[in-house]
PQR file with spaces between the fields and no chain letter, atoms N, CA, C, O and H, PARSE charges and radii, in Angstrom:
ATOM       1  N    MET     1    -106.460  118.949  -96.345 -0.4000 1.5000
ATOM       2  CA   MET     1    -106.746  119.360  -97.831 -0.0000 2.0000
ATOM       3  C    MET     1    -107.193  117.724  -97.874  0.5500 1.7000
ATOM       4  O    MET     1    -106.895  116.625  -97.405 -0.5500 1.4000
ATOM       5  N    GLU     2    -108.227  118.468  -98.884 -0.4000 1.5000
ATOM       6  CA   GLU     2    -109.477  117.108  -98.785 -0.0000 2.0000
ATOM       7  C    GLU     2    -110.386  117.085 -100.747  0.5500 1.7000
ATOM       8  O    GLU     2    -110.836  118.219 -100.907 -0.5500 1.4000
ATOM       9  H    GLU     2    -108.469  119.360  -99.265  0.4000 1.0000
ATOM      10  N    GLU     3    -110.656  116.303 -101.876 -0.4000 1.5000
ATOM      11  CA   GLU     3    -110.859  116.569 -102.763 -0.0000 2.0000
ATOM      12  C    GLU     3    -112.187  116.653 -102.326  0.5500 1.7000
ATOM      13  O    GLU     3    -112.787  116.129 -101.387 -0.5500 1.4000
ATOM      14  H    GLU     3    -110.290  115.382 -101.746  0.4000 1.0000
ATOM      15  N    HIS     4    -112.686  117.839 -103.686 -0.4000 1.5000
ATOM      16  CA   HIS     4    -114.785  118.327 -103.517 -0.0000 2.0000
ATOM      17  C    HIS     4    -114.393  117.926 -104.733  0.5500 1.7000
ATOM      18  O    HIS     4    -113.288  118.097 -105.248 -0.5500 1.4000
ATOM      19  H    HIS     4    -112.199  118.265 -104.448  0.4000 1.0000
ATOM      20  N    PHE     5    -116.100  116.949 -105.535 -0.4000 1.5000
ATOM      21  CA   PHE     5    -116.485  117.361 -106.408 -0.0000 2.0000
ATOM      22  C    PHE     5    -117.241  117.271 -106.551  0.5500 1.7000
ATOM      23  O    PHE     5    -118.068  116.494 -106.074 -0.5500 1.4000
ATOM      24  H    PHE     5    -116.998  116.810 -105.117  0.4000 1.0000
ATOM      25  N    PHE     6    -117.370  118.686 -107.915 -0.4000 1.5000
ATOM      26  CA   PHE     6    -118.349  119.013 -108.520 -0.0000 2.0000
ATOM      27  C    PHE     6    -119.888  119.075 -109.399  0.5500 1.7000
ATOM      28  O    PHE     6    -120.679  118.215 -109.788 -0.5500 1.4000
ATOM      29  H    PHE     6    -116.699  119.317 -108.303  0.4000 1.0000
ATOM      30  N    GLN     7    -119.856  119.868 -109.436 -0.4000 1.5000
ATOM      31  CA   GLN     7    -120.205  120.483 -111.458 -0.0000 2.0000
ATOM      32  C    GLN     7    -120.075  121.752 -111.497  0.5500 1.7000
ATOM      33  O    GLN     7    -120.593  122.755 -111.007 -0.5500 1.4000
ATOM      34  H    GLN     7    -119.213  120.566 -109.120  0.4000 1.0000
ATOM      35  N    CYS     8    -118.961  121.362 -112.453 -0.4000 1.5000
ATOM      36  CA   CYS     8    -119.285  122.653 -113.001 -0.0000 2.0000
ATOM      37  C    CYS     8    -120.898  123.965 -113.848  0.5500 1.7000
ATOM      38  O    CYS     8    -121.347  124.176 -114.975 -0.5500 1.4000
ATOM      39  H    CYS     8    -118.540  120.547 -112.852  0.4000 1.0000
ATOM      40  N    PRO     9    -121.022  124.186 -113.221 -0.5600 1.5000
ATOM      41  CA   PRO     9    -121.745  126.454 -114.042  0.2800 2.0000
ATOM      42  C    PRO     9    -121.695  125.976 -115.360  0.5500 1.7000
ATOM      43  O    PRO     9    -122.825  125.693 -115.757 -0.5500 1.4000
ATOM      44  N    TYR    10    -120.233  125.650 -116.730 -0.4000 1.5000
ATOM      45  CA   TYR    10    -121.121  126.066 -117.990 -0.0000 2.0000
ATOM      46  C    TYR    10    -121.147  125.404 -117.854  0.5500 1.7000
ATOM      47  O    TYR    10    -122.236  125.043 -117.409 -0.5500 1.4000
ATOM      48  H    TYR    10    -119.315  125.879 -116.408  0.4000 1.0000
ATOM      49  N    CYS    11    -119.798  124.025 -118.055 -0.4000 1.5000
ATOM      50  CA   CYS    11    -119.366  122.938 -118.643 -0.0000 2.0000
ATOM      51  C    CYS    11    -120.321  121.845 -118.411  0.5500 1.7000
ATOM      52  O    CYS    11    -120.245  120.936 -119.237 -0.5500 1.4000
ATOM      53  H    CYS    11    -118.913  124.318 -118.417  0.4000 1.0000
ATOM      54  N    TRP    12    -121.002  121.744 -117.696 -0.4000 1.5000
ATOM      55  CA   TRP    12    -121.836  120.534 -116.938 -0.0000 2.0000
ATOM      56  C    TRP    12    -120.846  119.082 -116.257  0.5500 1.7000
ATOM      57  O    TRP    12    -121.124  117.916 -115.978 -0.5500 1.4000
ATOM      58  H    TRP    12    -121.064  122.482 -117.025  0.4000 1.0000
ATOM      59  N    GLU    13    -119.677  119.877 -116.203 -0.4000 1.5000
ATOM      60  CA   GLU    13    -118.628  118.847 -116.108 -0.0000 2.0000
ATOM      61  C    GLU    13    -117.974  118.485 -114.845  0.5500 1.7000
ATOM      62  O    GLU    13    -117.473  119.369 -114.150 -0.5500 1.4000
ATOM      63  H    GLU    13    -119.451  120.824 -116.430  0.4000 1.0000
ATOM      64  N    ALA    14    -117.937  117.077 -114.449 -0.4000 1.5000
ATOM      65  CA   ALA    14    -117.859  117.242 -112.990 -0.0000 2.0000
ATOM      66  C    ALA    14    -116.166  116.583 -112.627  0.5500 1.7000
ATOM      67  O    ALA    14    -115.399  115.627 -112.740 -0.5500 1.4000
ATOM      68  H    ALA    14    -118.343  116.359 -115.014  0.4000 1.0000
ATOM      69  N    ILE    15    -116.345  117.824 -112.173 -0.4000 1.5000
ATOM      70  CA   ILE    15    -114.191  118.607 -111.754 -0.0000 2.0000
ATOM      71  C    ILE    15    -114.616  117.881 -109.765  0.5500 1.7000
ATOM      72  O    ILE    15    -115.521  117.421 -109.069 -0.5500 1.4000
ATOM      73  H    ILE    15    -116.968  118.600 -112.081  0.4000 1.0000
ATOM      74  N    SER    16    -113.327  118.231 -109.754 -0.4000 1.5000
ATOM      75  CA   SER    16    -112.772  118.450 -108.004 -0.0000 2.0000
ATOM      76  C    SER    16    -111.387  119.004 -108.374  0.5500 1.7000
ATOM      77  O    SER    16    -110.598  119.028 -109.319 -0.5500 1.4000
ATOM      78  H    SER    16    -112.592  118.605 -110.320  0.4000 1.0000
ATOM      79  N    MET    17    -111.517  119.410 -107.184 -0.4000 1.5000
ATOM      80  CA   MET    17    -111.014  120.602 -106.301 -0.0000 2.0000
ATOM      81  C    MET    17    -110.006  120.308 -104.591  0.5500 1.7000
ATOM      82  O    MET    17    -110.501  119.920 -103.533 -0.5500 1.4000
ATOM      83  H    MET    17    -112.158  119.390 -106.417  0.4000 1.0000
ATOM      84  N    LEU    18    -109.483  120.430 -104.686 -0.4000 1.5000
ATOM      85  CA   LEU    18    -109.087  119.686 -102.826 -0.0000 2.0000
ATOM      86  C    LEU    18    -109.502  121.681 -102.453  0.5500 1.7000
ATOM      87  O    LEU    18    -109.557  122.849 -102.836 -0.5500 1.4000
ATOM      88  H    LEU    18    -109.081  120.745 -105.545  0.4000 1.0000
ATOM      89  N    ILE    19    -109.685  120.604 -101.350 -0.4000 1.5000
ATOM      90  CA   ILE    19    -110.166  122.232 -100.363 -0.0000 2.0000
ATOM      91  C    ILE    19    -108.992  122.015  -98.372  0.5500 1.7000
ATOM      92  O    ILE    19    -108.444  121.038  -97.861 -0.5500 1.4000
ATOM      93  H    ILE    19    -109.640  119.655 -101.039  0.4000 1.0000
ATOM      94  N    ASP    20    -109.118  123.329  -97.970 -0.4000 1.5000
ATOM      95  CA   ASP    20    -108.426  123.431  -96.693 -0.0000 2.0000
ATOM      96  C    ASP    20    -109.596  123.269  -96.056  0.5500 1.7000
ATOM      97  O    ASP    20    -110.666  123.644  -96.535 -0.5500 1.4000
ATOM      98  H    ASP    20    -109.563  124.123  -98.384  0.4000 1.0000
ATOM      99  N    TYR    21    -109.423  122.484  -94.508 -0.4000 1.5000
ATOM     100  CA   TYR    21    -110.552  122.818  -93.830 -0.0000 2.0000
ATOM     101  C    TYR    21    -110.003  123.504  -93.008  0.5500 1.7000
ATOM     102  O    TYR    21    -110.788  123.504  -92.060 -0.5500 1.4000
ATOM     103  H    TYR    21    -108.554  122.179  -94.119  0.4000 1.0000
ATOM     104  N    SER    22    -108.918  124.264  -92.675 -0.4000 1.5000
ATOM     105  CA   SER    22    -108.113  124.791  -91.905 -0.0000 2.0000
ATOM     106  C    SER    22    -108.914  126.044  -92.028  0.5500 1.7000
ATOM     107  O    SER    22    -109.782  126.037  -91.155 -0.5500 1.4000
ATOM     108  H    SER    22    -108.280  124.264  -93.446  0.4000 1.0000
ATOM     109  N    VAL    23    -108.951  126.861  -92.592 -0.4000 1.5000
ATOM     110  CA   VAL    23    -110.158  128.013  -92.998 -0.0000 2.0000
ATOM     111  C    VAL    23    -111.753  128.185  -92.869  0.5500 1.7000
ATOM     112  O    VAL    23    -112.377  128.486  -93.886 -0.5500 1.4000
ATOM     113  H    VAL    23    -108.246  126.866  -93.301  0.4000 1.0000
ATOM     114  N    PRO    24    -112.215  128.062  -92.037 -0.5600 1.5000
ATOM     115  CA   PRO    24    -113.568  128.341  -91.690  0.2800 2.0000
ATOM     116  C    PRO    24    -114.998  128.646  -92.858  0.5500 1.7000
ATOM     117  O    PRO    24    -116.073  128.134  -93.172 -0.5500 1.4000
ATOM     118  N    HIS    25    -113.858  130.206  -93.300 -0.4000 1.5000
ATOM     119  CA   HIS    25    -114.819  131.112  -94.654 -0.0000 2.0000
ATOM     120  C    HIS    25    -114.043  131.472  -95.474  0.5500 1.7000
ATOM     121  O    HIS    25    -113.296  132.408  -95.192 -0.5500 1.4000
ATOM     122  H    HIS    25    -112.985  130.621  -93.045  0.4000 1.0000
ATOM     123  N    GLN    26    -113.960  130.745  -96.955 -0.4000 1.5000
ATOM     124  CA   GLN    26    -113.350  130.336  -98.213 -0.0000 2.0000
ATOM     125  C    GLN    26    -113.872  130.953  -98.891  0.5500 1.7000
ATOM     126  O    GLN    26    -115.048  130.595  -98.813 -0.5500 1.4000
ATOM     127  H    GLN    26    -114.567  129.984  -97.184  0.4000 1.0000
ATOM     128  N    SER    27    -113.762  131.913  -99.749 -0.4000 1.5000
ATOM     129  CA   SER    27    -114.396  133.191 -100.883 -0.0000 2.0000
ATOM     130  C    SER    27    -113.478  133.349 -102.238  0.5500 1.7000
ATOM     131  O    SER    27    -113.215  134.552 -102.261 -0.5500 1.4000
ATOM     132  H    SER    27    -112.807  132.204  -99.811  0.4000 1.0000
ATOM     133  N    TYR    28    -112.901  132.771 -103.302 -0.4000 1.5000
ATOM     134  CA   TYR    28    -112.800  132.817 -104.216 -0.0000 2.0000
ATOM     135  C    TYR    28    -113.064  132.277 -105.803  0.5500 1.7000
ATOM     136  O    TYR    28    -114.003  131.545 -106.115 -0.5500 1.4000
ATOM     137  H    TYR    28    -113.115  131.794 -103.283  0.4000 1.0000
ATOM     138  N    VAL    29    -111.913  132.856 -106.854 -0.4000 1.5000
ATOM     139  CA   VAL    29    -112.308  131.980 -108.097 -0.0000 2.0000
ATOM     140  C    VAL    29    -111.077  131.766 -109.172  0.5500 1.7000
ATOM     141  O    VAL    29    -110.207  132.544 -109.562 -0.5500 1.4000
ATOM     142  H    VAL    29    -111.150  133.451 -106.601  0.4000 1.0000
ATOM     143  N    GLU    30    -111.520  129.643 -109.662 -0.4000 1.5000
ATOM     144  CA   GLU    30    -110.751  129.098 -109.480 -0.0000 2.0000
ATOM     145  C    GLU    30    -111.154  128.760 -110.874  0.5500 1.7000
ATOM     146  O    GLU    30    -112.378  128.882 -110.827 -0.5500 1.4000
ATOM     147  H    GLU    30    -112.227  129.011 -109.346  0.4000 1.0000
ATOM     148  N    ASP    31    -110.760  128.317 -112.395 -0.4000 1.5000
ATOM     149  CA   ASP    31    -110.798  128.574 -113.825 -0.0000 2.0000
ATOM     150  C    ASP    31    -111.116  126.771 -113.987  0.5500 1.7000
ATOM     151  O    ASP    31    -110.097  126.107 -114.178 -0.5500 1.4000
ATOM     152  H    ASP    31    -109.765  128.218 -112.433  0.4000 1.0000
ATOM     153  N    CYS    32    -112.139  126.173 -113.936 -0.4000 1.5000
ATOM     154  CA   CYS    32    -112.826  124.728 -114.127 -0.0000 2.0000
ATOM     155  C    CYS    32    -111.232  123.843 -115.397  0.5500 1.7000
ATOM     156  O    CYS    32    -110.509  123.966 -116.385 -0.5500 1.4000
ATOM     157  H    CYS    32    -112.967  126.712 -113.781  0.4000 1.0000
ATOM     158  N    GLU    33    -111.569  123.178 -114.458 -0.4000 1.5000
ATOM     159  CA   GLU    33    -110.220  122.204 -115.705 -0.0000 2.0000
ATOM     160  C    GLU    33    -110.924  121.414 -116.878  0.5500 1.7000
ATOM     161  O    GLU    33    -110.474  120.488 -117.552 -0.5500 1.4000
ATOM     162  H    GLU    33    -112.157  123.078 -113.655  0.4000 1.0000
ATOM     163  N    VAL    34    -112.061  121.992 -116.928 -0.4000 1.5000
ATOM     164  CA   VAL    34    -112.331  121.225 -118.503 -0.0000 2.0000
ATOM     165  C    VAL    34    -112.718  122.070 -119.350  0.5500 1.7000
ATOM     166  O    VAL    34    -112.657  121.801 -120.550 -0.5500 1.4000
ATOM     167  H    VAL    34    -112.426  122.745 -116.380  0.4000 1.0000
ATOM     168  N    CYS    35    -113.226  123.339 -118.873 -0.4000 1.5000
ATOM     169  CA   CYS    35    -114.214  124.595 -120.221 -0.0000 2.0000
ATOM     170  C    CYS    35    -112.678  125.461 -119.798  0.5500 1.7000
ATOM     171  O    CYS    35    -111.698  125.304 -120.526 -0.5500 1.4000
ATOM     172  H    CYS    35    -113.275  123.557 -117.898  0.4000 1.0000
ATOM     173  N    CYS    36    -112.591  126.545 -118.318 -0.4000 1.5000
ATOM     174  CA   CYS    36    -111.432  126.868 -118.455 -0.0000 2.0000
ATOM     175  C    CYS    36    -112.070  128.380 -118.299  0.5500 1.7000
ATOM     176  O    CYS    36    -111.557  129.488 -118.459 -0.5500 1.4000
ATOM     177  H    CYS    36    -113.387  126.672 -117.727  0.4000 1.0000
ATOM     178  N    ASN    37    -113.479  127.946 -117.898 -0.4000 1.5000
ATOM     179  CA   ASN    37    -114.165  129.491 -117.188 -0.0000 2.0000
ATOM     180  C    ASN    37    -114.423  129.802 -115.950  0.5500 1.7000
ATOM     181  O    ASN    37    -114.627  128.801 -115.263 -0.5500 1.4000
ATOM     182  H    ASN    37    -113.895  127.046 -117.767  0.4000 1.0000
ATOM     183  N    PRO    38    -114.492  130.732 -115.426 -0.5600 1.5000
ATOM     184  CA   PRO    38    -114.066  130.862 -114.114  0.2800 2.0000
ATOM     185  C    PRO    38    -114.861  130.573 -113.271  0.5500 1.7000
ATOM     186  O    PRO    38    -115.936  130.824 -113.818 -0.5500 1.4000
ATOM     187  N    ILE    39    -115.150  130.066 -111.909 -0.4000 1.5000
ATOM     188  CA   ILE    39    -116.171  129.379 -111.205 -0.0000 2.0000
ATOM     189  C    ILE    39    -116.321  130.357 -109.490  0.5500 1.7000
ATOM     190  O    ILE    39    -115.913  129.623 -108.589 -0.5500 1.4000
ATOM     191  H    ILE    39    -114.278  129.862 -111.465  0.4000 1.0000
ATOM     192  N    GLN    40    -116.684  131.432 -109.074 -0.4000 1.5000
ATOM     193  CA   GLN    40    -116.334  132.034 -108.186 -0.0000 2.0000
ATOM     194  C    GLN    40    -116.823  130.740 -107.285  0.5500 1.7000
ATOM     195  O    GLN    40    -117.945  130.425 -107.680 -0.5500 1.4000
ATOM     196  H    GLN    40    -117.015  132.028 -109.806  0.4000 1.0000
ATOM     197  N    VAL    41    -116.408  129.932 -106.283 -0.4000 1.5000
ATOM     198  CA   VAL    41    -116.472  129.626 -105.380 -0.0000 2.0000
ATOM     199  C    VAL    41    -116.609  130.130 -103.763  0.5500 1.7000
ATOM     200  O    VAL    41    -115.886  130.874 -103.100 -0.5500 1.4000
ATOM     201  H    VAL    41    -115.497  130.189 -105.962  0.4000 1.0000
ATOM     202  N    THR    42    -117.538  129.584 -103.508 -0.4000 1.5000
ATOM     203  CA   THR    42    -117.170  129.455 -101.462 -0.0000 2.0000
ATOM     204  C    THR    42    -117.912  128.775 -100.554  0.5500 1.7000
ATOM     205  O    THR    42    -118.972  128.414 -101.066 -0.5500 1.4000
ATOM     206  H    THR    42    -118.126  128.980 -104.046  0.4000 1.0000
ATOM     207  N    LEU    43    -117.867  128.646 -100.104 -0.4000 1.5000
ATOM     208  CA   LEU    43    -117.548  127.736  -99.066 -0.0000 2.0000
ATOM     209  C    LEU    43    -117.466  127.542  -97.377  0.5500 1.7000
ATOM     210  O    LEU    43    -116.840  128.444  -96.820 -0.5500 1.4000
ATOM     211  H    LEU    43    -117.007  128.940  -99.688  0.4000 1.0000
ATOM     212  N    SER    44    -117.961  126.591  -96.581 -0.4000 1.5000
ATOM     213  CA   SER    44    -118.117  127.249  -94.530 -0.0000 2.0000
ATOM     214  C    SER    44    -117.734  126.012  -93.966  0.5500 1.7000
ATOM     215  O    SER    44    -118.470  125.026  -94.012 -0.5500 1.4000
ATOM     216  H    SER    44    -118.469  125.858  -97.034  0.4000 1.0000
ATOM     217  N    ILE    45    -116.470  126.014  -93.366 -0.4000 1.5000
ATOM     218  CA   ILE    45    -115.782  124.796  -93.655 -0.0000 2.0000
ATOM     219  C    ILE    45    -117.172  124.937  -91.526  0.5500 1.7000
ATOM     220  O    ILE    45    -117.915  125.914  -91.617 -0.5500 1.4000
ATOM     221  H    ILE    45    -115.872  126.815  -93.329  0.4000 1.0000
ATOM     222  N    SER    46    -117.343  124.255  -90.313 -0.4000 1.5000
ATOM     223  CA   SER    46    -117.769  123.807  -89.276 -0.0000 2.0000
ATOM     224  C    SER    46    -117.145  122.263  -88.644  0.5500 1.7000
ATOM     225  O    SER    46    -117.449  121.122  -88.992 -0.5500 1.4000
ATOM     226  H    SER    46    -116.739  123.461  -90.239  0.4000 1.0000
ATOM     227  N    GLU    47    -116.373  122.628  -87.815 -0.4000 1.5000
ATOM     228  CA   GLU    47    -115.975  121.183  -86.881 -0.0000 2.0000
ATOM     229  C    GLU    47    -115.272  120.442  -87.761  0.5500 1.7000
ATOM     230  O    GLU    47    -114.915  119.267  -87.844 -0.5500 1.4000
ATOM     231  H    GLU    47    -116.127  123.555  -87.532  0.4000 1.0000
ATOM     232  N    GLY    48    -115.155  121.526  -88.458 -0.4000 1.5000
ATOM     233  CA   GLY    48    -113.871  120.252  -89.300 -0.0000 2.0000
ATOM     234  C    GLY    48    -115.351  119.193  -90.847  0.5500 1.7000
ATOM     235  O    GLY    48    -115.004  118.301  -91.620 -0.5500 1.4000
ATOM     236  H    GLY    48    -115.445  122.480  -88.391  0.4000 1.0000
ATOM     237  N    GLU    49    -116.366  119.613  -90.766 -0.4000 1.5000
ATOM     238  CA   GLU    49    -116.965  119.238  -91.880 -0.0000 2.0000
ATOM     239  C    GLU    49    -117.155  120.654  -92.705  0.5500 1.7000
ATOM     240  O    GLU    49    -116.976  121.774  -92.227 -0.5500 1.4000
ATOM     241  H    GLU    49    -116.648  120.338  -90.138  0.4000 1.0000
ATOM     242  N    LEU    50    -117.701  120.241  -94.523 -0.4000 1.5000
ATOM     243  CA   LEU    50    -117.885  121.017  -94.922 -0.0000 2.0000
ATOM     244  C    LEU    50    -119.586  121.249  -95.142  0.5500 1.7000
ATOM     245  O    LEU    50    -120.306  120.270  -95.340 -0.5500 1.4000
ATOM     246  H    LEU    50    -117.846  119.331  -94.912  0.4000 1.0000
ATOM     247  N    VAL    51    -120.011  122.310  -95.099 -0.4000 1.5000
ATOM     248  CA   VAL    51    -121.783  122.331  -94.868 -0.0000 2.0000
ATOM     249  C    VAL    51    -121.645  123.268  -95.614  0.5500 1.7000
ATOM     250  O    VAL    51    -122.714  123.834  -95.385 -0.5500 1.4000
ATOM     251  H    VAL    51    -119.426  123.104  -94.938  0.4000 1.0000
ATOM     252  N    ASP    52    -121.184  123.841  -96.292 -0.4000 1.5000
ATOM     253  CA   ASP    52    -122.433  125.085  -97.250 -0.0000 2.0000
ATOM     254  C    ASP    52    -120.260  125.017  -98.383  0.5500 1.7000
ATOM     255  O    ASP    52    -119.046  125.183  -98.261 -0.5500 1.4000
ATOM     256  H    ASP    52    -120.316  123.380  -96.478  0.4000 1.0000
ATOM     257  N    PHE    53    -121.346  124.658  -99.272 -0.4000 1.5000
ATOM     258  CA   PHE    53    -120.772  124.546 -100.528 -0.0000 2.0000
ATOM     259  C    PHE    53    -121.129  125.446 -101.664  0.5500 1.7000
ATOM     260  O    PHE    53    -122.355  125.539 -101.601 -0.5500 1.4000
ATOM     261  H    PHE    53    -122.332  124.523  -99.372  0.4000 1.0000
ATOM     262  N    ASN    54    -120.623  126.286 -102.853 -0.4000 1.5000
ATOM     263  CA   ASN    54    -121.539  126.954 -103.580 -0.0000 2.0000
ATOM     264  C    ASN    54    -120.698  127.420 -105.112  0.5500 1.7000
ATOM     265  O    ASN    54    -119.923  128.354 -105.318 -0.5500 1.4000
ATOM     266  H    ASN    54    -119.627  126.210 -102.904  0.4000 1.0000
ATOM     267  N    ALA    55    -121.092  126.611 -105.809 -0.4000 1.5000
ATOM     268  CA   ALA    55    -120.190  127.447 -107.770 -0.0000 2.0000
ATOM     269  C    ALA    55    -120.724  127.547 -108.653  0.5500 1.7000
ATOM     270  O    ALA    55    -121.276  126.930 -109.564 -0.5500 1.4000
ATOM     271  H    ALA    55    -121.722  125.853 -105.641  0.4000 1.0000
ATOM     272  N    GLU    56    -120.435  128.714 -108.182 -0.4000 1.5000
ATOM     273  CA   GLU    56    -121.117  130.439 -109.537 -0.0000 2.0000
ATOM     274  C    GLU    56    -120.600  130.708 -110.685  0.5500 1.7000
ATOM     275  O    GLU    56    -119.572  131.383 -110.747 -0.5500 1.4000
ATOM     276  H    GLU    56    -119.986  129.215 -107.442  0.4000 1.0000
ATOM     277  N    ASN    57    -121.308  130.161 -111.958 -0.4000 1.5000
ATOM     278  CA   ASN    57    -120.403  130.911 -112.514 -0.0000 2.0000
ATOM     279  C    ASN    57    -120.504  132.629 -112.594  0.5500 1.7000
ATOM     280  O    ASN    57    -121.450  133.063 -111.937 -0.5500 1.4000
ATOM     281  H    ASN    57    -122.143  129.613 -111.907  0.4000 1.0000
ATOM     282  N    ILE    58    -119.760  133.574 -113.226 -0.4000 1.5000
ATOM     283  CA   ILE    58    -119.250  134.283 -113.113 -0.0000 2.0000
ATOM     284  C    ILE    58    -120.220  135.058 -114.182  0.5500 1.7000
ATOM     285  O    ILE    58    -120.537  134.572 -115.268 -0.5500 1.4000
ATOM     286  H    ILE    58    -118.991  133.222 -113.759  0.4000 1.0000
ATOM     287  N    GLU    59    -120.641  136.340 -113.704 -0.4000 1.5000
ATOM     288  CA   GLU    59    -120.999  137.655 -115.326 -0.0000 2.0000
ATOM     289  C    GLU    59    -120.405  138.310 -116.260  0.5500 1.7000
ATOM     290  O    GLU    59    -120.258  139.529 -116.176 -0.5500 1.4000
ATOM     291  H    GLU    59    -120.384  136.735 -112.822  0.4000 1.0000
ATOM     292  N    GLN    60    -120.029  137.691 -117.159 -0.4000 1.5000
ATOM     293  CA   GLN    60    -118.857  138.688 -117.641 -0.0000 2.0000
ATOM     294  C    GLN    60    -120.136  139.421 -118.654  0.5500 1.7000
ATOM     295  O    GLN    60    -119.874  140.378 -119.382 -0.5500 1.4000
ATOM     296  H    GLN    60    -120.148  136.701 -117.227  0.4000 1.0000
């Protein structure tokens, strides 16, 4: 597990999350630790490196 910092697509605050590098493709919803809005997170790991990370707001 490694910590990854990114910007919330709602409140624009810098937040962090722990990423499990043993799973190559991940997609899930995680709430912002500042504003509590749901963020759709998708990411890809290749050869132990984070190669793609996307955090988007969820249209309600």
